[in-house]
Z-matrix of the N, CA and C atoms (Angstrom, degrees):
N
C 1 1.362
C 2 1.478 1 113.82
N 3 1.318 2 116.00 1 -39.42
C 4 1.569 3 120.81 2 170.94
C 5 1.548 4 109.89 3 -49.69
N 6 1.355 5 111.12 4 -48.79
C 7 1.513 6 115.29 5 -172.74
C 8 1.519 7 109.03 6 -59.75
N 9 1.324 8 118.72 7 -44.38
C 10 1.369 9 125.64 8 -176.35
C 11 1.588 10 108.14 9 -63.92
N 12 1.345 11 119.23 10 -44.97
C 13 1.449 12 123.13 11 172.68
C 14 1.469 13 113.84 12 -58.97
N 15 1.375 14 115.24 13 -45.05
C 16 1.438 15 118.73 14 178.38
C 17 1.438 16 114.70 15 -58.31
N 18 1.347 17 116.53 16 -48.00
C 19 1.489 18 123.41 17 175.54
C 20 1.480 19 112.68 18 -54.93
N 21 1.304 20 115.06 19 -42.12
C 22 1.450 21 123.18 20 178.60
C 23 1.479 22 110.62 21 -57.45
N 24 1.373 23 114.61 22 -49.91
C 25 1.438 24 125.42 23 -170.55
C 26 1.586 25 100.23 24 -64.43
N 27 1.307 26 118.53 25 -58.81
C 28 1.439 27 124.09 26 -178.64
C 29 1.613 28 114.31 27 -49.06
N 30 1.245 29 113.36 28 -47.41
C 31 1.447 30 117.09 29 178.71
C 32 1.608 31 112.67 30 -64.48
N 33 1.293 32 112.07 31 -36.79
C 34 1.515 33 115.49 32 176.21
C 35 1.495 34 115.51 33 -69.19
N 36 1.363 35 115.05 34 -23.49
C 37 1.478 36 123.11 35 174.75
C 38 1.513 37 111.42 36 -84.89
N 39 1.308 38 115.70 37 -8.77
C 40 1.423 39 117.73 38 -177.54
C 41 1.531 40 113.88 39 90.69
N 42 1.340 41 117.53 40 -36.06
C 43 1.433 42 124.68 41 178.84
C 44 1.511 43 107.96 42 -162.13
N 45 1.367 44 116.39 43 157.95
C 46 1.444 45 121.42 44 179.02
C 47 1.469 46 107.01 45 -85.41
N 48 1.344 47 116.97 46 139.24
C 49 1.527 48 121.36 47 172.73
C 50 1.541 49 104.14 48 -92.65
N 51 1.383 50 109.43 49 116.45
C 52 1.473 51 112.61 50 -175.61
C 53 1.469 52 116.36 51 -69.56
N 54 1.417 53 112.65 52 -17.50
C 55 1.411 54 114.45 53 177.73
C 56 1.555 55 116.64 54 -94.55
N 57 1.210 56 118.23 55 2.10
C 58 1.425 57 123.79 56 -177.88
C 59 1.519 58 107.65 57 -84.06
N 60 1.446 59 115.76 58 141.99
C 61 1.464 60 117.29 59 176.26
C 62 1.554 61 109.53 60 -91.81
N 63 1.301 62 124.08 61 -169.00
C 64 1.416 63 125.26 62 -171.69
C 65 1.548 64 101.83 63 -68.66
N 66 1.351 65 112.12 64 160.13
C 67 1.464 66 118.39 65 -179.42
C 68 1.569 67 115.75 66 -57.45
N 69 1.376 68 112.26 67 -36.71
C 70 1.517 69 117.20 68 172.50
C 71 1.409 70 113.66 69 -51.35
N 72 1.307 71 121.62 70 -36.70
C 73 1.479 72 123.11 71 -176.23
C 74 1.441 73 116.42 72 -87.67
N 75 1.361 74 114.48 73 -10.36
C 76 1.519 75 118.44 74 177.15
C 77 1.477 76 109.16 75 -93.51
N 78 1.232 77 118.88 76 136.76
C 79 1.463 78 122.97 77 173.21
C 80 1.471 79 112.45 78 -80.84
N 81 1.308 80 121.76 79 28.71
C 82 1.428 81 135.32 80 172.88
C 83 1.575 82 109.73 81 68.08
N 84 1.292 83 108.38 82 132.28
C 85 1.538 84 115.13 83 173.77
C 86 1.506 85 109.23 84 -60.48
N 87 1.247 86 115.09 85 151.86
C 88 1.468 87 124.71 86 177.42
C 89 1.521 88 110.11 87 65.96
N 90 1.279 89 116.08 88 24.90
C 91 1.488 90 117.25 89 168.95
C 92 1.528 91 114.42 90 79.67
N 93 1.387 92 117.70 91 6.07
C 94 1.519 93 115.27 92 178.30
C 95 1.534 94 108.31 93 -81.29
N 96 1.376 95 110.55 94 147.20
C 97 1.516 96 116.51 95 175.11
C 98 1.496 97 108.00 96 -95.08
N 99 1.197 98 113.54 97 167.78
C 100 1.631 99 122.23 98 -178.22
C 101 1.468 100 107.65 99 -111.62
N 102 1.334 101 109.12 100 157.04
C 103 1.549 102 122.07 101 173.60
C 104 1.464 103 106.88 102 -135.69
N 105 1.375 104 113.26 103 156.53
C 106 1.443 105 121.91 104 171.13
C 107 1.437 106 108.41 105 -108.24
N 108 1.352 107 115.53 106 129.27
C 109 1.453 108 122.30 107 174.17
C 110 1.570 109 110.41 108 -105.07
N 111 1.299 110 117.46 109 131.96
C 112 1.442 111 122.04 110 -178.47
C 113 1.526 112 107.23 111 -107.83
N 114 1.369 113 116.36 112 126.99
C 115 1.416 114 125.06 113 -176.88
C 116 1.474 115 108.34 114 -104.26
N 117 1.370 116 121.73 115 152.89
C 118 1.454 117 122.38 116 -177.47
C 119 1.476 118 118.57 117 -69.28
N 120 1.345 119 116.90 118 -23.71
C 121 1.467 120 117.07 119 170.74
C 122 1.461 121 111.58 120 -156.92
N 123 1.327 122 118.73 121 176.94
C 124 1.484 123 126.10 122 -173.31
C 125 1.587 124 110.78 123 -64.93
N 126 1.360 125 115.79 124 -37.77
C 127 1.505 126 117.19 125 177.37
C 128 1.546 127 112.06 126 -60.57
N 129 1.318 128 114.48 127 -40.69
C 130 1.513 129 119.00 128 -177.41
C 131 1.526 130 107.07 129 -70.64
N 132 1.403 131 117.37 130 -41.54
C 133 1.399 132 118.34 131 175.92
C 134 1.532 133 111.07 132 -62.74
N 135 1.229 134 123.89 133 -38.72
C 136 1.401 135 125.80 134 176.08
C 137 1.558 136 114.11 135 -58.68
N 138 1.416 137 115.34 136 -46.84
C 139 1.467 138 120.24 137 178.30
C 140 1.482 139 107.02 138 -61.30
N 141 1.372 140 119.65 139 -43.62
C 142 1.471 141 124.94 140 -178.73
C 143 1.529 142 111.26 141 -60.06
N 144 1.328 143 114.91 142 -42.74
C 145 1.435 144 117.07 143 179.42
C 146 1.541 145 112.07 144 -69.03
N 147 1.297 146 117.59 145 -35.61
C 148 1.430 147 120.90 146 172.24
C 149 1.424 148 113.98 147 -60.70
N 150 1.370 149 117.48 148 -43.31
C 151 1.455 150 125.80 149 178.81
C 152 1.500 151 107.35 150 -63.29
N 153 1.348 152 120.64 151 -38.63
C 154 1.491 153 124.63 152 177.45
C 155 1.497 154 110.58 153 -63.27
N 156 1.302 155 117.89 154 -40.78
C 157 1.441 156 121.74 155 176.83
C 158 1.551 157 113.40 156 -66.65
N 159 1.280 158 112.80 157 -49.36
C 160 1.494 159 117.35 158 177.98
C 161 1.450 160 115.64 159 -57.88
N 162 1.370 161 116.29 160 -34.58
C 163 1.544 162 119.81 161 -179.85
C 164 1.532 163 111.79 162 -102.51
N 165 1.229 164 117.45 163 12.81
C 166 1.512 165 126.63 164 174.78
C 167 1.565 166 106.29 165 53.28
N 168 1.252 167 116.91 166 48.30
C 169 1.464 168 118.59 167 174.36
C 170 1.631 169 101.34 168 -92.31
N 171 1.357 170 113.43 169 131.39
C 172 1.417 171 119.27 170 172.99
C 173 1.518 172 113.25 171 -62.74
N 174 1.250 173 123.68 172 120.94
C 175 1.490 174 124.58 173 -169.44
C 176 1.484 175 108.66 174 -153.52
N 177 1.362 176 116.33 175 149.12
C 178 1.419 177 120.21 176 170.28
C 179 1.595 178 108.80 177 -140.72
N 180 1.247 179 114.21 178 138.64
C 181 1.492 180 124.25 179 179.45
C 182 1.513 181 112.12 180 -100.79
N 183 1.310 182 117.12 181 96.36
C 184 1.469 183 117.60 182 -179.08
C 185 1.477 184 115.71 183 -82.20
N 186 1.288 185 115.89 184 -0.16
C 187 1.530 186 121.66 185 -179.76
C 188 1.513 187 110.61 186 109.72
N 189 1.351 188 119.42 187 179.30
C 190 1.418 189 128.08 188 176.82
C 191 1.476 190 110.01 189 61.69
N 192 1.278 191 120.05 190 36.07
C 193 1.464 192 125.22 191 178.26
C 194 1.531 193 117.19 192 62.85
N 195 1.365 194 113.37 193 26.05
C 196 1.457 195 117.47 194 -174.72
C 197 1.564 196 112.36 195 -117.96
N 198 1.239 197 114.80 196 144.43
C 199 1.529 198 124.70 197 179.21
C 200 1.510 199 107.63 198 -121.18
N 201 1.274 200 118.04 199 127.31
C 202 1.404 201 123.86 200 176.86
C 203 1.537 202 111.32 201 -102.85
N 204 1.403 203 114.33 202 121.08
C 205 1.389 204 119.08 203 -168.35
C 206 1.561 205 105.24 204 -140.03
N 207 1.376 206 116.43 205 163.18
C 208 1.587 207 123.31 206 169.24
C 209 1.531 208 103.66 207 -57.56
N 210 1.327 209 118.14 208 135.71
C 211 1.365 210 124.16 209 -179.31
C 212 1.576 211 114.28 210 -61.55
N 213 1.364 212 114.05 211 -26.57
C 214 1.435 213 122.61 212 177.08
C 215 1.467 214 115.98 213 -73.50
N 216 1.312 215 116.34 214 -4.26
C 217 1.533 216 122.31 215 179.01
C 218 1.473 217 109.72 216 -108.16
N 219 1.234 218 121.67 217 3.09
C 220 1.490 219 126.40 218 -172.72
C 221 1.556 220 106.24 219 -65.97
N 222 1.340 221 114.56 220 -39.53
C 223 1.492 222 120.67 221 -173.77
C 224 1.533 223 109.11 222 -63.46
N 225 1.287 224 120.22 223 -29.68
C 226 1.449 225 128.66 224 177.63
C 227 1.591 226 109.88 225 -57.02
N 228 1.374 227 112.05 226 -47.02
C 229 1.429 228 115.95 227 178.74
C 230 1.500 229 113.60 228 -70.06
N 231 1.348 230 117.78 229 -34.56
C 232 1.445 231 123.26 230 178.95
C 233 1.518 232 108.91 231 -65.17
N 234 1.375 233 114.21 232 -49.59
C 235 1.531 234 116.25 233 -178.41
C 236 1.535 235 109.56 234 -62.51
N 237 1.278 236 119.87 235 -31.56
C 238 1.583 237 124.28 236 -176.25
C 239 1.537 238 101.69 237 -72.48
N 240 1.327 239 125.83 238 -11.42
C 241 1.402 240 123.13 239 177.44
C 242 1.506 241 115.61 240 91.46
N 243 1.417 242 118.07 241 13.33
C 244 1.495 243 119.74 242 171.14
C 245 1.415 244 112.42 243 -67.90
N 246 1.362 245 117.20 244 134.53
C 247 1.393 246 124.41 245 168.53
C 248 1.452 247 107.57 246 -84.59
N 249 1.311 248 115.44 247 121.21
C 250 1.456 249 121.47 248 -178.69
C 251 1.391 250 114.51 249 -153.02
N 252 1.419 251 119.05 250 166.36
C 253 1.417 252 118.09 251 168.73
C 254 1.536 253 104.12 252 -136.61
N 255 1.381 254 111.48 253 154.81
C 256 1.379 255 118.13 254 -176.45
C 257 1.538 256 107.69 255 -91.07
N 258 1.334 257 116.76 256 135.42
C 259 1.458 258 119.02 257 174.74
C 260 1.469 259 115.21 258 -119.23
């Protein structure tokens, strides 16, 4: 799942920056901060990750049913009806 998210992030940027670390370690380009969203189960996490790919939201899934995204995109998941909690 991380591989699919990473490829989507790279394609939305136009190319991969070979010197950048994982999204979790970046304090987001353009001054955006990140947040971790926790989903109730793996199936919900998978649907959320697919939604992130479809809508070109920068995201990383470090495991434990969590998805790391820019904080400004959290409302998109809430509007889509995902049940989540911020950690």
